[in-house]
Biopython code that builds the backbone (N, CA, C, O; Angstrom):
import numpy as np
from Bio.PDB.StructureBuilder import StructureBuilder

atoms = [
    (1, "ASP", "N", (4.773, -5.611, 12.560)),
    (1, "ASP", "CA", (4.436, -4.189, 11.815)),
    (1, "ASP", "C", (4.025, -4.508, 10.946)),
    (1, "ASP", "O", (4.202, -5.502, 10.241)),
    (2, "TYR", "N", (3.040, -3.175, 10.864)),
    (2, "TYR", "CA", (2.206, -3.494, 9.513)),
    (2, "TYR", "C", (2.042, -1.942, 9.018)),
    (2, "TYR", "O", (1.995, -0.940, 9.732)),
    (3, "ILE", "N", (1.963, -2.035, 7.477)),
    (3, "ILE", "CA", (1.623, -0.574, 6.421)),
    (3, "ILE", "C", (0.255, -0.348, 6.295)),
    (3, "ILE", "O", (-0.378, -1.402, 6.349)),
    (4, "HIS", "N", (-0.326, 0.498, 6.169)),
    (4, "HIS", "CA", (-1.794, 0.838, 6.020)),
    (4, "HIS", "C", (-1.567, 1.775, 4.958)),
    (4, "HIS", "O", (-0.679, 2.623, 5.047)),
    (5, "VAL", "N", (-2.317, 1.674, 3.959)),
    (5, "VAL", "CA", (-2.207, 2.711, 3.024)),
    (5, "VAL", "C", (-4.174, 3.187, 2.696)),
    (5, "VAL", "O", (-5.155, 2.466, 2.512)),
    (6, "LEU", "N", (-4.024, 4.543, 2.750)),
    (6, "LEU", "CA", (-5.352, 5.464, 2.623)),
    (6, "LEU", "C", (-5.489, 5.739, 1.315)),
    (6, "LEU", "O", (-4.618, 5.654, 0.449)),
    (7, "LYS", "N", (-6.910, 6.159, 1.164)),
    (7, "LYS", "CA", (-6.721, 6.635, -0.180)),
    (7, "LYS", "C", (-8.393, 7.188, 0.342)),
    (7, "LYS", "O", (-9.262, 6.359, 0.614)),
    (8, "GLU", "N", (-8.663, 8.823, 0.425)),
    (8, "GLU", "CA", (-9.894, 9.646, 1.011)),
    (8, "GLU", "C", (-10.155, 8.723, 1.761)),
    (8, "GLU", "O", (-10.994, 7.846, 1.556)),
    (9, "GLY", "N", (-9.159, 8.893, 3.092)),
    (9, "GLY", "CA", (-9.738, 8.544, 4.391)),
    (9, "GLY", "C", (-9.788, 7.183, 4.749)),
    (9, "GLY", "O", (-9.610, 6.756, 5.889)),
    (10, "LYS", "N", (-10.058, 6.447, 3.647)),
    (10, "LYS", "CA", (-9.913, 4.898, 4.218)),
    (10, "LYS", "C", (-9.103, 4.254, 3.781)),
    (10, "LYS", "O", (-8.620, 4.625, 2.712)),
    (11, "VAL", "N", (-8.651, 3.135, 4.348)),
    (11, "VAL", "CA", (-8.112, 1.843, 4.472)),
    (11, "VAL", "C", (-8.334, 1.272, 3.019)),
    (11, "VAL", "O", (-9.490, 0.996, 2.698)),
    (12, "ILE", "N", (-7.455, 1.103, 2.244)),
    (12, "ILE", "CA", (-7.551, 0.300, 1.300)),
    (12, "ILE", "C", (-6.805, -0.914, 0.667)),
    (12, "ILE", "O", (-6.928, -1.626, -0.329)),
    (13, "LYS", "N", (-5.490, -0.729, 2.357)),
    (13, "LYS", "CA", (-4.490, -2.102, 2.097)),
    (13, "LYS", "C", (-3.873, -1.831, 3.107)),
    (13, "LYS", "O", (-3.295, -0.756, 3.264)),
    (14, "THR", "N", (-3.897, -2.748, 3.938)),
    (14, "THR", "CA", (-2.889, -3.538, 4.769)),
    (14, "THR", "C", (-2.199, -4.432, 4.834)),
    (14, "THR", "O", (-2.863, -5.415, 4.503)),
    (15, "ALA", "N", (-0.969, -4.778, 5.132)),
    (15, "ALA", "CA", (0.136, -5.551, 4.674)),
    (15, "ALA", "C", (1.651, -5.283, 6.142)),
    (15, "ALA", "O", (2.038, -4.598, 7.088)),
    (16, "GLY", "N", (1.909, -6.426, 5.290)),
    (16, "GLY", "CA", (3.321, -6.236, 6.519)),
    (16, "GLY", "C", (4.353, -5.353, 5.958)),
    (16, "GLY", "O", (4.046, -4.456, 5.174)),
    (17, "VAL", "N", (5.620, -5.580, 6.342)),
    (17, "VAL", "CA", (6.910, -4.793, 5.816)),
    (17, "VAL", "C", (6.978, -5.143, 4.077)),
    (17, "VAL", "O", (7.358, -4.340, 3.226)),
    (18, "GLU", "N", (6.573, -6.352, 3.859)),
    (18, "GLU", "CA", (6.909, -6.706, 2.401)),
    (18, "GLU", "C", (6.369, -5.729, 1.473)),
    (18, "GLU", "O", (6.995, -5.537, 0.430)),
    (19, "LEU", "N", (4.959, -4.878, 1.768)),
    (19, "LEU", "CA", (4.729, -3.910, 0.782)),
    (19, "LEU", "C", (5.862, -2.730, 1.009)),
    (19, "LEU", "O", (6.007, -2.080, -0.026)),
    (20, "VAL", "N", (6.166, -2.570, 1.401)),
    (20, "VAL", "CA", (7.377, -1.638, 0.842)),
    (20, "VAL", "C", (8.065, -1.780, -0.299)),
    (20, "VAL", "O", (8.326, -0.800, -0.997)),
    (21, "ALA", "N", (8.467, -3.114, -0.647)),
    (21, "ALA", "CA", (9.207, -3.618, -1.503)),
    (21, "ALA", "C", (8.164, -3.057, -2.644)),
    (21, "ALA", "O", (8.804, -2.478, -3.521)),
    (22, "LYS", "N", (6.981, -3.055, -2.854)),
    (22, "LYS", "CA", (6.041, -3.430, -3.658)),
    (22, "LYS", "C", (5.745, -1.969, -4.197)),
    (22, "LYS", "O", (5.479, -1.771, -5.382)),
    (23, "LEU", "N", (5.805, -1.009, -3.300)),
    (23, "LEU", "CA", (5.547, 0.390, -2.864)),
    (23, "LEU", "C", (6.659, 1.110, -3.988)),
    (23, "LEU", "O", (6.291, 1.787, -4.948)),
    (24, "GLU", "N", (8.046, 0.818, -3.657)),
    (24, "GLU", "CA", (9.067, 1.290, -4.052)),
    (24, "GLU", "C", (9.202, 0.710, -5.631)),
    (24, "GLU", "O", (9.684, 1.478, -6.464)),
    (25, "ALA", "N", (8.791, -0.605, -6.037)),
    (25, "ALA", "CA", (8.782, -0.735, -7.375)),
    (25, "ALA", "C", (7.554, -0.328, -8.102)),
    (25, "ALA", "O", (7.761, -0.042, -9.282)),
    (26, "ASP", "N", (6.273, -0.226, -7.675)),
    (26, "ASP", "CA", (5.259, 0.087, -8.768)),
    (26, "ASP", "C", (4.569, 1.309, -8.091)),
    (26, "ASP", "O", (3.534, 1.769, -8.574)),
    (27, "GLY", "N", (5.150, 1.843, -6.955)),
    (27, "GLY", "CA", (4.462, 3.009, -6.693)),
    (27, "GLY", "C", (2.988, 2.904, -6.157)),
    (27, "GLY", "O", (2.541, 1.769, -6.322)),
    (28, "TYR", "N", (1.960, 3.929, -5.457)),
    (28, "TYR", "CA", (0.971, 4.053, -4.936)),
    (28, "TYR", "C", (-0.002, 3.409, -5.933)),
    (28, "TYR", "O", (-0.705, 2.506, -5.479)),
    (29, "ASP", "N", (-0.139, 3.720, -7.151)),
    (29, "ASP", "CA", (-0.496, 3.607, -8.390)),
    (29, "ASP", "C", (-0.985, 1.997, -8.131)),
    (29, "ASP", "O", (-2.158, 1.624, -8.116)),
    (30, "GLY", "N", (0.160, 1.177, -7.941)),
    (30, "GLY", "CA", (-0.071, 0.089, -8.379)),
    (30, "GLY", "C", (-0.902, -0.487, -7.191)),
    (30, "GLY", "O", (-1.663, -1.399, -7.513)),
    (31, "ILE", "N", (-0.897, -0.117, -5.856)),
    (31, "ILE", "CA", (-1.579, -0.299, -4.611)),
    (31, "ILE", "C", (-3.328, 0.010, -5.197)),
    (31, "ILE", "O", (-4.188, -0.832, -5.454)),
    (32, "VAL", "N", (-3.395, 1.153, -5.256)),
    (32, "VAL", "CA", (-4.652, 1.406, -5.546)),
    (32, "VAL", "C", (-5.716, 0.499, -6.687)),
    (32, "VAL", "O", (-6.864, 0.056, -6.675)),
    (33, "GLU", "N", (-4.573, 0.545, -7.616)),
    (33, "GLU", "CA", (-5.768, -0.464, -8.672)),
    (33, "GLU", "C", (-5.782, -1.664, -8.645)),
    (33, "GLU", "O", (-6.124, -2.353, -9.606)),
    (34, "GLU", "N", (-5.340, -2.190, -7.324)),
    (34, "GLU", "CA", (-5.756, -3.531, -7.081)),
    (34, "GLU", "C", (-7.242, -3.845, -6.439)),
    (34, "GLU", "O", (-7.593, -5.006, -6.233)),
]
sb = StructureBuilder()
sb.init_structure("model")
sb.init_model(0)
sb.init_chain("A")
sb.init_seg("    ")
for serial, (resi, resn, name, xyz) in enumerate(atoms, 1):
    if name == "N":
        sb.init_residue(resn, " ", resi, " ")
    sb.init_atom(name, np.array(xyz, "f"), 0.0, 1.0, " ", f" {name:<3s}", serial, name[0])
structure = sb.get_structure()
């Protein structure tokens, strides 16, 4: 299973289910800043 995070119609991050924990802790802003 994979999770894809999109910004302005482009994939900016693809990861496995471990990304769920990061999203819950940091929100989408934590992903976008990477």
